[in-house]
FIVOLUM-580138 format. One line per field, with one value per residue: x, y, z of N, C-alpha, C in turn. Coordinates in steps of 0.02 Angstrom, whole numbers, padded with zeros to 5 digits. Last residue first. Layout:
n.u	(X / ...)
n.v	(Y / ...)
n.w	(Z / ...)
ca.u	(X / ...)
ca.v	(Y / ...)
ca.w	(Z / ...)
c.u	(X / ...)
c.v	(Y / ...)
c.w	(Z / ...)
This chain:
n.u	(00827 / 00697 / 00592 / 00465 / 00487 / 00564 / 00481 / 00381 / 00458 / 00489 / 00362 / 00325 / 00423 / 00381 / 00256 / 00292 / 00373 / 00277 / 00195 / 00277 / 00295 / 00163 / 00154 / 00254 / 00194 / 00082 / 00147 / 00196 / 00076 / 00038 / 00135 / 00125 / -00005 / 00025 / 00107 / 00016 / -00063 / 00030 / 00052 / -00082 / -00089 / -00069 / 00051 / 00040 / -00065 / -00039 / 00035 / 00059 / -00072 / -00088 / 00003 / -00061 / -00175 / -00133 / -00084 / -00205 / -00355 / -00518 / -00658 / -00803 / -00958 / -01055 / -01042 / -01076 / -01210 / -01256 / -01374 / -01422 / -01505 / -01620 / -01618 / -01759 / -01846)
n.v	(-00361 / -00330 / -00322 / -00356 / -00442 / -00377 / -00277 / -00355 / -00406 / -00285 / -00243 / -00343 / -00316 / -00194 / -00219 / -00300 / -00213 / -00118 / -00198 / -00230 / -00101 / -00074 / -00175 / -00129 / -00007 / -00058 / -00118 / -00001 / 00064 / -00031 / -00016 / 00116 / 00106 / 00026 / 00119 / 00215 / 00141 / 00124 / 00263 / 00369 / 00527 / 00661 / 00686 / 00686 / 00761 / 00752 / 00772 / 00648 / 00611 / 00698 / 00643 / 00518 / 00565 / 00629 / 00552 / 00613 / 00675 / 00607 / 00674 / 00754 / 00674 / 00611 / 00477 / 00467 / 00470 / 00404 / 00392 / 00293 / 00296 / 00180 / 00106 / 00107 / -00023)
n.w	(-01077 / -01053 / -00917 / -00880 / -00777 / -00691 / -00646 / -00583 / -00474 / -00413 / -00376 / -00290 / -00190 / -00147 / -00094 / 00015 / 00091 / 00123 / 00201 / 00302 / 00360 / 00402 / 00505 / 00590 / 00625 / 00693 / 00802 / 00862 / 00897 / 00994 / 01089 / 01127 / 01188 / 01293 / 01362 / 01395 / 01480 / 01585 / 01619 / 01563 / 01474 / 01471 / 01413 / 01277 / 01175 / 00996 / 00884 / 00824 / 00788 / 00682 / 00589 / 00566 / 00502 / 00385 / 00285 / 00168 / 00248 / 00263 / 00182 / 00265 / 00276 / 00201 / 00219 / 00350 / 00349 / 00188 / 00057 / -00075 / -00222 / -00284 / -00443 / -00558 / -00629)
ca.u	(00904 / 00711 / 00664 / 00473 / 00447 / 00593 / 00543 / 00368 / 00425 / 00540 / 00400 / 00284 / 00422 / 00448 / 00263 / 00250 / 00403 / 00341 / 00168 / 00251 / 00353 / 00190 / 00107 / 00260 / 00260 / 00074 / 00106 / 00244 / 00118 / -00008 / 00122 / 00179 / 00006 / -00023 / 00136 / 00076 / -00089 / 00006 / 00108 / -00046 / -00092 / -00137 / 00049 / 00052 / -00029 / -00071 / 00010 / 00118 / -00037 / -00129 / 00012 / 00005 / -00182 / -00168 / -00036 / -00153 / -00302 / -00453 / -00612 / -00742 / -00897 / -01057 / -01035 / -01008 / -01173 / -01251 / -01316 / -01433 / -01443 / -01611 / -01602 / -01694 / -01850)
ca.v	(-00359 / -00370 / -00302 / -00306 / -00462 / -00442 / -00259 / -00317 / -00448 / -00328 / -00203 / -00329 / -00383 / -00201 / -00175 / -00331 / -00281 / -00104 / -00165 / -00285 / -00134 / -00033 / -00177 / -00196 / -00007 / -00017 / -00157 / -00054 / 00092 / -00015 / -00087 / 00093 / 00148 / 00001 / 00051 / 00233 / 00169 / 00068 / 00223 / 00331 / 00452 / 00641 / 00694 / 00622 / 00775 / 00727 / 00834 / 00688 / 00577 / 00705 / 00709 / 00523 / 00523 / 00670 / 00577 / 00561 / 00680 / 00624 / 00620 / 00759 / 00700 / 00684 / 00509 / 00458 / 00525 / 00398 / 00426 / 00310 / 00308 / 00243 / 00099 / 00129 / 00026)
ca.w	(-01093 / -01105 / -00932 / -00932 / -00832 / -00714 / -00677 / -00644 / -00524 / -00435 / -00423 / -00349 / -00229 / -00174 / -00151 / -00038 / 00061 / 00081 / 00138 / 00264 / 00330 / 00351 / 00444 / 00556 / 00591 / 00633 / 00758 / 00834 / 00848 / 00935 / 01054 / 01093 / 01130 / 01244 / 01333 / 01347 / 01416 / 01549 / 01596 / 01616 / 01479 / 01492 / 01483 / 01314 / 01240 / 01055 / 00917 / 00848 / 00845 / 00743 / 00613 / 00596 / 00569 / 00440 / 00332 / 00184 / 00203 / 00293 / 00191 / 00221 / 00308 / 00198 / 00150 / 00331 / 00377 / 00266 / 00087 / -00001 / -00190 / -00250 / -00368 / -00534 / -00582)
c.u	(00927 / 00786 / 00682 / 00545 / 00453 / 00553 / 00569 / 00425 / 00410 / 00518 / 00458 / 00323 / 00380 / 00456 / 00334 / 00252 / 00358 / 00367 / 00220 / 00223 / 00329 / 00248 / 00137 / 00213 / 00269 / 00136 / 00090 / 00210 / 00167 / 00033 / 00083 / 00171 / 00069 / -00013 / 00090 / 00106 / -00037 / -00023 / 00079 / 00007 / -00054 / -00137 / -00019 / 00054 / -00024 / -00029 / -00021 / 00095 / 00023 / -00098 / -00027 / 00024 / -00117 / -00168 / -00069 / -00103 / -00248 / -00400 / -00549 / -00691 / -00842 / -00995 / -01029 / -00989 / -01100 / -01210 / -01315 / -01367 / -01453 / -01540 / -01593 / -01685 / -01773)
c.v	(-00428 / -00370 / -00357 / -00285 / -00416 / -00460 / -00317 / -00296 / -00415 / -00377 / -00240 / -00299 / -00377 / -00267 / -00185 / -00286 / -00304 / -00165 / -00149 / -00255 / -00191 / -00065 / -00138 / -00200 / -00076 / -00010 / -00123 / -00102 / 00041 / 00016 / -00075 / 00027 / 00127 / 00040 / 00025 / 00167 / 00185 / 00087 / 00162 / 00295 / 00428 / 00563 / 00666 / 00622 / 00707 / 00738 / 00814 / 00750 / 00613 / 00666 / 00723 / 00587 / 00529 / 00631 / 00611 / 00588 / 00631 / 00628 / 00649 / 00696 / 00701 / 00718 / 00582 / 00485 / 00526 / 00462 / 00414 / 00337 / 00327 / 00246 / 00171 / 00121 / 00042)
c.w	(-01099 / -01125 / -00989 / -00948 / -00890 / -00778 / -00717 / -00680 / -00591 / -00486 / -00448 / -00399 / -00292 / -00216 / -00185 / -00102 / 00005 / 00051 / 00095 / 00199 / 00285 / 00318 / 00386 / 00499 / 00558 / 00592 / 00690 / 00786 / 00817 / 00879 / 00993 / 01056 / 01087 / 01179 / 01284 / 01320 / 01364 / 01482 / 01560 / 01581 / 01539 / 01501 / 01512 / 01386 / 01275 / 01118 / 00987 / 00891 / 00871 / 00802 / 00680 / 00624 / 00605 / 00504 / 00391 / 00233 / 00222 / 00237 / 00219 / 00233 / 00259 / 00236 / 00150 / 00268 / 00357 / 00285 / 00164 / 00026 / -00121 / -00217 / -00347 / -00457 / -00559)
């Protein structure tokens, strides 16, 4: 018997474009936030920066390893 494909509402929603979340953050009205909320926002953004830097480091080390493997000089 064939399995039925089940769709969820998430499957019907368009996927976000790359960079769309960052652009949305830049358009957000910060006047609506209290000081403690802005501090939480900064902490969350700093954590995202650290995550992005870790991804860069990981990709750089993978690239270096690949370059070393395929460099026949």
